[in-house]
Structure formats: C-alpha cells, structure tokens
C-alpha positions in Angstrom: 106.8 149.5 154.6 106.4 148.9 151.0 110.1 147.6 150.8 109.2 145.2 153.5 105.9 144.1 151.9 107.7 143.6 148.5 110.4 141.5 150.1 107.7 139.4 151.9 105.8 138.9 148.8 108.8 138.0 146.9 109.7 135.3 149.5 106.2 133.8 149.6 106.3 133.7 145.7 109.5 132.0 145.7 108.4 129.5 148.4 105.2 128.6 146.4 107.1 128.5 143.0 109.8 126.1 144.6 107.0 123.4 145.5 105.7 123.5 142.1 108.4 121.6 140.1 111.0 119.2 141.3 113.1 116.9 139.2 112.3 113.9 141.2 108.7 114.5 141.2 108.5 114.3 137.3 106.2 111.4 136.2 106.9 109.4 133.1 104.5 109.9 130.1 102.0 107.0 129.4 103.6 105.0 126.6 101.0 102.3 126.6 99.5 104.0 123.6 102.5 103.1 121.5 102.6 99.4 122.6 102.5 96.9 119.9 100.8 93.7 121.1 101.7 90.2 119.7 97.9 89.6 119.3 97.8 92.6 116.8 100.5 91.3 114.6 99.4 89.8 111.2 101.5 87.3 109.4 102.9 88.3 106.1 101.6 87.0 102.9 103.7 85.4 100.2 103.6 88.6 98.1 104.3 90.9 101.1 107.3 88.5 102.2 108.7 88.4 98.6 108.8 92.2 98.3 110.5 92.6 101.7 113.0 89.9 100.8 113.6 91.8 97.5 114.0 95.2 99.6 116.5 93.6 102.0 118.3 92.0 99.0 118.6 95.6 97.3 120.1 96.8 100.7 122.8 94.2 100.7 123.7 95.0 97.2 123.9 98.6 98.1 126.3 97.5 100.9 128.6 95.6 98.6 127.1 92.2 98.4 127.8 90.3 95.3 125.0 87.7 95.7 122.5 87.8 93.0 120.1 85.3 94.3 117.2 86.4 96.4 116.1 83.8 99.0 112.8 82.4 99.1 110.7 83.6 102.0 109.4 81.0 104.5 106.1 82.3 103.9 106.0 81.1 100.4 107.3 77.6 101.3 104.2 75.8 102.4 104.2 72.4 103.6 101.1 70.4 103.2 100.7 67.8 106.0 97.3 66.4 104.8 95.5 66.2 101.5 91.9 67.2 101.1 89.4 64.6 99.9 88.7 66.8 96.8 92.3 67.0 95.6 93.0 65.5 92.2 96.5 63.9 92.6 96.0 60.8 90.3 95.9 58.2 93.0 92.4 56.2 92.8 
C-alpha cells in the first residue's frame, strides 16, 4: 500500500511540475526600461564634439591612419542666418 501511495504521489508531483514551466510559455523581459528616446537626446556642445572628434582621431591613428588633421566638428561650425540689432559689424 505504501509503495502504491508513493508511486501515486510521484506521478501527481510530476504532473503538477510539468505544468509549471514550458519553453513556449516563457515571457520576454520588459526592456522598455532601457529604451532611449529621441526627445531625451541632447545635442553635443562644441567642446564635447571636439573631444569626441579627437578621441575618434586617436582610434584612427592606432588603426594605422597617417592623417594628422582632426576634422572640425559640425557643432563648432555655426552658420548665422541673421544679425542681431546690437551687433557691431561696422555697417552704419
């Protein structure tokens, strides 16, 4: 009788345990906490862009590049489309 009870208990435990985890029931983790949104991105300042350009140039030098000039970052090249009325440009 105890052997039958032990076997029935083992079968019941296996039946319950087999329903707990299945490979097709696996849910993907929530990765939205790692999302980077475009609205959160801030443009680089001229000094940050210059430091990053220097860093990229150093990487290129270690890769075997012979170019000694560091390109001017676009963040440092400002185009002024209008003049302020307070600017002193000599045109009076």
